[in-house]
N, C-alpha and C positions, 0 to 999 in steps of 0.2 A: 910792848908787848900793845896787840891788835884793844881799843876798850869793845867790851860785848855789850848789845844792841840787845839781842833778845834772847833769851833761852825759853825752850820747849821741852819738856819730859814723855815718857813713855806712861801710861798708865800704873803700869809694872815700877819706876824710877830704874831703872834696868837699863836705862837710855836717854843721852840731853842731848838736843842739837842745839847747836852756841853759834849765832849768827854775830861775825865780829864787822865793827864800821869800816873795816876792808872790804866787805864785803862777801867775802867768804864764810862758811857755817862748820863747823866740825864735830862729828857724832861722835861724841863722850859715851866712854863707858865708865860712869860716877863712883862705882866703888873700886875699879884697879886705876883710877885716876889717868888714864889715857887715853886718847883719840884711838877711835876707833877706824875711822875714813874722814878726808874734807872733802867738801865741797865745792864747786865754784863755777864763773860763769862768765863771760868778757864785761855782762853788764853787770855785775853782783848781786845777791840773794836780802830781796828784804823783808821781807818773812817765811816763816817755817812751821809745819804742827805738823803729829803725826797720825794716825791715823786712831781711835779705838781701841785695838789690836798689836800697833805696833807694828805691825809690821807694812806700812803704808805711810808712805811719808808727804805734805805738799809743800812744792815750797814757789816761793809763788820770787821773782828775777824783778831787782829795778825798770826794769823791760817792761811791768806789764802782762813779762809770759808766766801764766801758771805751769808746772813738770807734777804732775803726780811716780812717784817713786815706789817699785814695791823692793822693798828690802832683807839682801838675801845675806848675811853677813858667814863670813871664811869660819872652820872650823871653830878653833880658837877662841875666836870671838863668839862663838855659840856657846860653845861648853862651857864659860868663863858669865858669858849671861844667864843660860843656867840650873848653873851650881847653887847651890841649895834651896833652888825651886822641886829640882828634880835629884828621885835616887839612883844613883848607879843604876841600877835592873832599871827600872827604868828607862831609861836613855839607850841601856843597852837592848832591848826589846823592840825601840817605837825605829831603830836606823836598821834592825833588822840581824841581831845578836849581837854584834861589832862593837867594842867602845873604842875610835878615833884615837889617836896614837896623840892629837893637841889634845884631848879629855882628861886621856893617862898623864902628862906632861903636866899635866896641872894641878891634881894630888899635890 
């Protein structure tokens, strides 16, 4: 198992970015204890931080390259992250009148 070097959370604590000593970073759903995605780069990752709203990610690579990412999660991960935060009715309204199958499967 790789050693954890650094951890950063979104302000609502629904997503964690963990950097490992092998230079990779994984975005975790801490509630479900599942990896959402893995970030890699040949030079490795040195530091990572979320923006105030949690939809932006700054990644500093070991070669001093700074990468800014806009996070767009797949429907299943998005539904998991809003579970408990938004009512079903509000979710359906925000998505234009139909609840995605991925969200129904989580209930």
